[in-house]
C-alpha angles and dihedrals in degrees: 000000000000092000092045092051091057099045113108092248092056095049126095121244091258092050092048090051091051091048091052091048092051092049092047089050089052090055092047090050090053091055093045095048095067094043096046094044090055098046094041092049091047091049095049093046090054093045093046091049089053091047093050092045092053091050090050091050090049089053091046091055091053093044094051091047091051090051089054092049090048091055089051092050094048104039109026093076108114121103114230088220133020096242142076092276090055091050091049091048091051093049092047092049094049091049093048094049094051091043091055091050090050090047091054092051091047091052090050092053092045089052089052090054092045093241134120108197111166090168090062090051090051093048090053091049095246092116133029116228113240094014125131089254091054092050092047094050090050090056096044111097096200130063092282100219094114090055091050090049087054090052090051092051091049092049090050091053090048090053088051091050090053090056094248089134122060108260094230092061099029098104092046093048093048090048093048095047092046091048094049092048089048087057090052089055095044095050091045091053090050088052091052090048092055093045094049094046106059128173108292112270093228090059090049093049092048092051093047091050092050093047092050092048090048097052090044092053093043092065090065100027094062093057100080094054101031103027109186092002088069088078090064098036098049095069089049091053090048092049092050100047101032090038093058090045092052091045091056096045104038104035113013097042091072120010092196102055096082133024089239089063 
């Protein structure tokens, strides 16, 4: 009697209509699954590649800055005069050079996070309040790290001119420091390029529309094959497809928007 009740002939017109709708939804879901799996996988692979590349560039900025600071620590070691004043000048120069390198890196990371907090830089002793550097950075419209890198290169040349670097390695040291700081600038510019060129909005909107249609159809399309189990499976399908969409758009799109990134 149970089987007879659920055959098409034993169903009412409303029940037959509902059965046809469920079966049509199942066919639509089959078509959408292949399309959505392709476009969602393609989207996430692109976004993850961008995310990973930006993290690599961030590490490259820090690595190149550390190389510059290491050169300062190793080679800027000669006192300009054999007295206490010469020792103080050497210590002050070494400190200023490393501070400028740290200031450039901090400005790069602030630019990545879309902030410009000169007070934070002053509190962390990377910038002196009221100094010429502070005034210059307030007037600069851009991130400011390229200008700071220029100051660091100029200060390095000045240290070489004051004989704080051994003459036999002076040209090599100046070249190495300039090259490492150039890499800081280049990697930072690549970071800014990625951050300012997001995934096209039309592509994002198309994918969101398709995901929403898919999870709406899935609620009905799973009924003919799963019956009551569709109630439990439908949230899992929603979690999978909409979860990957949200992962790509909220976290992987920009690794610097949230701390979790």
